[in-house]
MARBA-301232 format. One line per 8 residues: number of its first residue (from 0); for each residue y, x, z of N, C-alpha, C, CB. Coordinates in steps of 0.001 Angstrom, whole numbers. Atoms other than C-alpha are relative to their C-alpha. Glycine has a CB too. Layout:
BEGIN
NUM	Y:X:Z:Y:X:Z:Y:X:Z:Y:X:Z | ...
***
This chain:
BEGIN
0	-1043:1284:481:307:-539:-326:927:1177:387:131:-1861:926 | -1727:-1125:-491:2633:2852:1356:235:683:-1783:-510:2131:1777 | -16:-1405:1927:1795:4590:-3006:437:-1393:-88:-1863:1061:-1418 | -309:573:1529:2825:1797:-4378:1425:-737:126:-1294:-1220:-592 | -1486:-908:-536:5891:1534:-2295:1008:1159:-394:-272:546:987 | -117:-1676:632:6288:4945:-2867:527:88:-1414:-1568:807:-104 | -635:334:936:6726:4443:-6234:991:-1101:-1017:-579:242:-197 | -242:1020:-220:7804:1225:-6474:1850:535:312:-1118:-676:1131
8	-975:-214:-300:11035:2955:-4935:651:1118:-580:-67:-40:1037 | 204:-1227:702:10608:6130:-6857:1236:-470:-1834:-2287:226:-235 | 544:372:1364:10479:4074:-10603:1439:-1286:539:-2227:-489:-347 | -1127:591:145:14015:1793:-8948:1289:1269:290:-49:-1322:1039 | -891:-1199:95:15473:5315:-8097:346:867:-1035:-356:731:714 | -184:-960:1239:15204:6590:-11885:527:-1240:-856:-1555:927:-668 | -1605:1274:1551:17085:2642:-13464:1192:634:739:292:-2834:199 | -1765:-125:-477:19877:3726:-10784:503:1247:-879:320:442:1992
16	-760:-1163:214:20114:7060:-11767:677:155:-1504:-933:1158:301 | -628:99:1459:20270:5857:-15766:826:-452:-23:-474:-506:-934 | -1267:987:-94:22630:3328:-14936:852:466:100:175:-840:834 | -723:-220:93:24352:5452:-13279:582:1315:-1185:16:-118:1066 | 130:-683:1322:24729:7904:-16037:799:-758:-1365:-1634:78:-273 | -799:147:808:25365:5804:-18478:1445:-581:578:-650:-719:-919 | -1261:1234:197:28561:4017:-17085:1356:2248:180:112:-2205:2417 | -433:-1820:75:29681:8634:-16765:1090:66:-1332:-1754:1286:-462
24	-800:-553:1086:32512:9539:-19297:901:1290:961:1092:-1402:-824 | -541:-720:-419:34068:12115:-19195:1452:475:557:-359:330:-522 | -1309:113:-113:37588:11095:-17836:-300:-348:1223:847:-827:-883 | -370:199:-1373:35831:9867:-14232:-631:1644:247:-793:-1559:928 | 752:-855:-462:35281:13158:-12897:708:186:1299:-213:1146:-875 | -610:96:-1536:35868:14319:-9097:1510:118:15:-577:1228:990 | -1082:-1000:49:38823:16451:-9985:1122:-1959:-493:-336:1906:-1650 | -530:911:-306:40401:13007:-11190:443:-1300:909:-189:-17:-483
32	-29:555:-866:39425:11020:-8813:1016:492:1656:-1316:-97:-66 | -377:-303:-930:41403:13241:-6344:1351:-122:208:-415:924:151 | -1437:169:545:44562:13013:-8072:598:-1351:43:59:408:-1404 | -98:658:149:44208:9909:-8695:900:-732:1613:-1113:-148:-653 | -299:559:-1174:43828:9494:-4636:1267:543:660:-1101:140:818 | -2190:-652:535:46865:11518:-4198:1356:-627:-274:211:636:-1470 | -251:655:525:48818:9605:-5669:172:-1017:828:-577:5:-829 | 360:1730:-1006:47561:6299:-4022:739:-305:1146:-1581:-144:762
40	-1252:-777:-1736:47980:7930:-899:1896:-231:692:234:1979:-414 | -1016:-604:-48:51109:9120:-1729:886:-2008:-46:139:1480:-1450 | -129:1572:-45:52414:5025:-2268:-86:-732:846:-636:-562:-566 | 199:1510:-1207:50732:3291:746:553:778:830:-1689:-794:633 | -1124:-1155:-869:52602:6687:2540:993:-1169:-318:479:2000:-767 | -1422:405:-495:55744:5075:1251:123:-1425:69:1134:518:-908 | -808:1222:-570:55323:1443:1462:-632:-29:1419:-200:-1557:-907 | 296:-181:-1831:53909:1866:5451:1480:137:194:-1094:1640:755
48	-1753:-372:-533:57636:3752:5978:909:-1137:154:892:951:-1137 | -755:1035:177:59193:1057:4423:222:-1313:-54:205:124:-515 | 1174:1161:-1271:56888:-1614:5870:1026:-298:1185:-1802:1071:978 | -428:-190:-714:57775:-255:8758:1227:-503:1099:-88:615:-451 | -1828:203:205:61737:342:8473:274:-1658:-243:720:1008:-1719 | 274:1700:-29:61258:-3660:7802:-235:-391:496:-513:-679:-423 | 631:1284:-1001:59496:-4958:10285:830:417:1149:-1910:-48:414 | -760:84:-546:61503:-3033:12685:2044:-527:499:-531:666:-92
56	-1700:1094:-434:64769:-4556:12172:-279:-1117:-22:1413:-67:-1026 | 1196:913:-817:63134:-7641:12088:370:-218:1183:-1404:600:173 | 511:23:-1118:61611:-7386:14806:298:1259:969:-1285:-211:-259 | -752:-979:-1021:63734:-4652:17187:-715:-66:1440:1674:-463:180 | 348:366:-1668:62558:-3448:20511:1397:690:189:-1665:816:1003 | -1251:-356:-1209:64858:-2945:23355:1397:960:-123:-746:757:1164 | -482:-1478:-205:65162:577:23104:1210:424:-1376:-1616:1141:-62 | -627:-507:2141:66135:651:18363:1319:-290:438:-590:-1361:-1948
64	-516:673:276:68883:1017:17485:433:767:-1659:833:-368:1140 | 469:-352:1139:69668:1491:13638:1229:422:-570:-769:-1001:-707 | -1416:770:669:72520:2360:11724:848:-821:-507:252:93:-403 | -1361:514:1188:75030:139:9752:662:385:-1275:1064:54:519 | -60:-494:1171:75678:2631:7197:-948:634:-544:823:604:-77 | -1844:795:599:75633:3037:4450:-989:-1759:-12:974:859:-2682 | 823:1956:-106:75216:-1102:3798:-1423:-492:-914:1373:-1369:-832 | 1332:637:486:72799:-1049:1239:-1625:725:26:318:-275:-1456
72	977:-515:-406:69910:1213:2881:-1473:-492:-236:288:75:1079 | 1700:1395:-27:67580:-2551:3083:-153:-364:-895:-150:-1485:734 | 137:254:1092:68148:-3176:425:-689:1322:-915:1272:-494:-332 | 832:-1450:98:66877:248:-968:-1057:-93:208:270:1035:770 | 936:392:-265:64304:182:1168:-890:-1369:105:137:438:637 | 1038:587:45:62779:-2468:462:300:-377:-1924:-103:-1302:1346 | -563:-104:1154:63708:-2143:-3399:-1528:998:-120:1810:586:-170 | 668:-1456:-854:61468:1034:-2770:-1122:-116:-266:60:228:1627
80	1929:916:-846:58277:-1530:-623:209:-690:-1247:-202:-1446:2041 | 381:1204:1146:58147:-3792:-3418:-656:1003:-1421:1805:-1103:-566 | 309:-829:964:58363:-1076:-6459:-1463:729:717:1371:1027:-360 | 1261:-1506:-721:55590:1494:-4817:-823:-920:192:282:1147:1704 | 881:1362:-250:54021:-2000:-3783:-723:242:-875:550:-1460:-83 | 422:246:1733:53358:-3249:-7291:-215:752:-858:760:-541:-736 | 592:-1340:349:52303:559:-8449:-1279:-103:656:847:1304:482 | 939:-6:-497:50068:300:-6413:-1721:-514:-442:544:-461:808
88	1452:813:1100:47627:-1943:-8086:-148:677:-928:128:-1520:-766 | 1056:-1078:1033:46880:146:-11154:-473:852:714:618:876:-1201 | 1268:-978:-7:46212:2595:-9310:-1665:715:930:706:849:-81 | 1342:290:-453:43883:896:-7047:-1013:-58:-868:-53:-1081:602 | 409:713:1213:42557:-300:-9749:-1068:1266:-520:1456:-459:-1155 | 260:-1624:645:42323:3537:-11445:-1057:467:813:1370:1191:124 | 844:-1287:-1298:40758:5344:-8116:-706:-924:76:659:735:1679 | 1361:570:-189:37953:2405:-7699:-449:174:-1581:-24:-1721:675
96	1138:51:711:36987:3053:-11737:-318:1422:-94:118:-728:-1305 | 1126:-808:36:36437:6146:-11487:-1097:369:1178:517:1056:-382 | 862:357:-1423:34776:5625:-7824:-1514:-539:-825:948:-1580:1210 | 987:1025:-364:32535:2358:-8771:-1487:382:-785:630:-1556:-478 | 1603:200:232:29155:3480:-10492:-890:1658:1214:-346:244:-2441 | 771:-913:-1298:28556:5548:-6734:9:-1870:706:1347:1855:1192 | -461:375:-565:29215:1973:-5870:-2357:-409:-91:1691:-744:-254 | 1256:-134:364:24902:1801:-7909:-1003:1129:657:119:159:-1310
104	695:-1587:-630:23650:5069:-5537:-903:-1178:267:772:1314:1526 | 1571:738:-1192:20046:4136:-4046:-823:1246:-81:-1278:-1739:-774 | -688:1037:-601:19614:4119:-2013:1303:442:-11:-463:-368:1312 | -1261:-255:-261:22946:3206:-516:928:1283:1139:188:-1245:336 | -406:-1619:-984:23014:5968:2089:-1468:1170:768:1079:-736:1806 | 1441:159:-400:20354:8051:3556:747:746:883:-1478:424:-807 | 17:-65:-1421:21713:8759:7147:1702:-1187:511:73:2094:477 | -894:928:-678:23990:6769:9689:1498:942:-593:-353:-136:2007
112	-1217:-673:159:27226:9380:8924:156:-1577:-1540:-144:2313:-437 | -310:969:270:27207:7590:5943:-162:-1177:-544:386:211:-162 | -47:1521:-151:26314:4485:5887:1803:-789:652:-1457:-298:1311 | -1830:958:-486:29671:4434:8452:674:431:-840:1021:311:1566 | -1255:-484:578:31722:6251:6288:267:-1046:-1452:-194:1812:-384 | -422:1304:1141:30622:3194:3059:593:-515:1033:-1209:-1111:-883 | -883:958:-469:31817:900:5588:1608:353:302:-633:-451:1185 | -1852:103:222:35021:2417:6470:588:-21:-1164:802:1134:515
120	-35:-247:1162:35053:2949:2731:669:-1530:-804:-1492:531:-352 | 47:803:174:34454:-847:2289:1244:-856:844:-1181:-98:50 | -920:1072:-1300:37272:-1684:5120:1248:113:-791:257:698:2005 | -849:-302:294:39811:431:3266:188:-952:-1347:-19:1321:57 | -487:1315:1858:39218:-1184:-492:303:-1821:736:-2424:-300:-1737 | -153:1576:-561:39061:-4942:1133:1323:53:622:-1218:-546:1202 | -733:61:-1385:41824:-4495:3957:1314:124:-1628:-336:1656:1766 | -572:-778:704:43694:-2647:319:613:-1426:-905:-1001:1263:-665
128	-389:637:1531:43364:-5276:-2280:-9:-1462:663:-1325:286:-1563 | 172:1262:-379:43837:-8561:652:2395:634:-173:-1405:-550:2007 | -936:-422:-580:46935:-6500:1406:1342:-190:-2058:-637:1917:1007 | -630:648:1057:48323:-6229:-2480:482:-1447:-947:-436:464:-436 | 420:1333:254:47606:-9232:-3435:930:-1270:419:-1255:-106:664 | -1012:653:-632:49694:-10931:-640:1030:602:278:-309:-480:955 | -1799:-1063:339:52412:-8447:-1298:570:-318:-967:52:1676:-356 | -27:468:1283:52169:-9442:-4278:681:-1766:-778:-1461:192:-149
136	-637:1416:-497:52587:-13470:-3744:1052:-291:353:-413:-473:853 | -1200:427:-210:55041:-12761:-1673:840:-109:-823:446:494:699 | -1389:-13:958:57715:-11504:-4164:562:-867:-850:-5:849:-791 | -221:970:939:57102:-14535:-5798:326:-1917:535:-1402:238:-885 | 345:1050:-1938:56982:-16648:-1785:-513:-858:-570:1398:-827:1268 | 1335:744:-105:54367:-18353:-3068:-1241:123:1251:-636:408:-1249 | 1079:-724:-1352:51743:-18366:502:-792:-747:-41:386:166:1595 | 1013:1433:684:48413:-20355:-524:-890:879:433:-106:-679:-1885
144	883:-416:-1274:46948:-18267:2181:661:-706:1165:-51:1708:296 | -521:639:-1104:46535:-19828:5870:608:683:770:-758:-574:645 | -231:-786:-1245:47664:-17418:8022:1991:728:-159:-1546:1518:-21 | -2204:21:336:51820:-16158:8052:-456:1449:161:1779:-913:1577 | -7:-1496:291:52402:-13511:6316:926:1306:396:69:-15:-1183 | -553:-698:-759:54406:-11112:7724:-1019:932:1369:1009:-998:405 | 1463:-939:-1110:52100:-10316:10900:-1327:33:-897:-626:-1109:1813 | 975:-76:775:49313:-10464:8286:-5:1453:-260:93:-888:-1125
152	-469:-1503:687:51055:-7740:6528:247:936:540:982:100:-642 | -344:-853:-786:51879:-5780:9209:-1431:1074:381:666:-827:1166 | 990:-243:-128:48602:-5513:10686:-1003:557:-1404:-260:-1048:653 | 137:-839:1133:47311:-4986:7240:232:1462:47:783:-463:-898 | -165:-773:482:49099:-2501:7150:-261:1623:806:1054:-443:-438 | 67:-795:-1214:48312:-395:10497:-1556:440:-472:272:-906:1649 | 947:175:416:44302:-1066:9368:-400:865:-1821:74:-1476:230 | 321:-1240:1143:44677:514:5532:637:1288:883:969:-251:-1827
160	208:-1140:-275:46723:3677:7356:-1124:549:548:765:238:540 | 1037:-966:-588:43601:4321:9540:-1403:52:-317:-26:-152:1263 | 922:-619:13:41222:3620:7566:-387:711:-1298:-778:-728:450 | -375:-703:1085:42877:6190:4417:62:1657:1173:1707:-792:-914 | 403:-1616:-549:43511:8466:7572:-1553:429:83:552:208:1629 | 870:-763:-127:39738:8729:8530:-922:53:-1666:-741:-509:1356 | 125:-675:1619:38985:8456:4268:-97:1573:-118:1417:-384:-932 | -56:-2153:714:40505:12318:3626:156:238:1332:1718:986:-1313
168	329:-295:-286:39465:12865:6686:-1675:600:-264:573:-486:479 | 1242:66:702:36007:12652:5674:-325:516:-1242:-270:-1082:-114 | 76:-634:1279:36326:13857:2016:910:1255:-217:320:-1006:-1001 | -978:-980:12:39066:16887:2965:-381:1021:-506:480:295:1066 | -78:-1099:788:36862:19719:1613:323:-849:-1092:-1220:983:-102 | 316:456:2017:35977:17670:-1959:1712:336:-11:-706:-2455:-746 | -1098:554:85:39444:17173:-1531:1172:1271:-144:100:-969:1221 | -376:-1128:256:40957:20884:-784:-615:834:-1242:-147:553:1113
176	341:-719:1192:38488:21983:-3220:668:-52:-967:-996:-220:-424 | -549:10:1490:39765:20268:-6018:1095:190:-312:-114:-961:-611 | -794:-781:494:42864:20984:-5487:1008:1235:-205:168:-419:-59 | -746:-2154:159:42636:24655:-5497:-779:630:-1414:-872:1569:1927 | 719:-684:1632:40553:24113:-9035:-1206:441:241:760:1399:-761 | 1140:-861:569:37892:25808:-8059:-1383:-796:-273:-302:1197:1047 | 1265:368:1099:35225:23886:-10247:875:-1564:-146:-2161:-30:796 | -1007:1763:512:36060:20440:-12276:-2181:35:-486:2260:-85:-2248
184	1393:672:314:32835:18270:-12171:-167:-1061:-912:-539:-517:1111 | 532:1444:1028:31421:15426:-14798:272:-1392:251:-1495:-154:-61 | 1086:1483:-1158:30471:13104:-12098:485:-62:1103:-1791:215:519 | -94:-268:-1365:32320:12475:-8838:-894:-216:912:851:-491:410 | 1027:-332:-1201:30154:13369:-5996:284:-679:1278:-13:1519:343 | 0:844:-1360:29699:11109:-2967:1228:-1123:17:218:1101:1368 | -531:982:-210:32040:8925:-2086:1536:246:574:-887:-680:763 | -2079:636:66:36626:9516:-2942:599:-919:-83:854:214:-885
***
């Protein structure tokens, strides 16, 4: 019986490997993933900082004091927030495009560390998609969701930043390797 299970597992693994190879393109490299991720991470950081500025202007803590000059600072920061948030949509799609063959990895994880890493990436992707979708709907002042936009947007921002820090921390050796240009891989390795 175990012989049949091993044989079926090996056959499934070969099929998944062939399927992953069929998804490969010259543009889908680890280096591309790192470059797109760096731009997307920077855009998320700009959105986070400008969003914090907006949040604390609207709900300041008693000890907070904000400058009243220049008069258009809030308009500029919110314009930057919205423009960068909208730019995050194609960047997130590009990042997901570079790594989506990894969704078909078999087995999905081999260690507990890999399982936790994939779960944290799932949280990062899910919260990013919800954050960007609700933010875009907010620009049209359309709220079809059953929660208060500002509260959810603020909470999701912290979840995204936390999972992004965790993701970068786990992937830092690969990121540094490809920033330095030490090698160019033809397919993404791991969960970048």
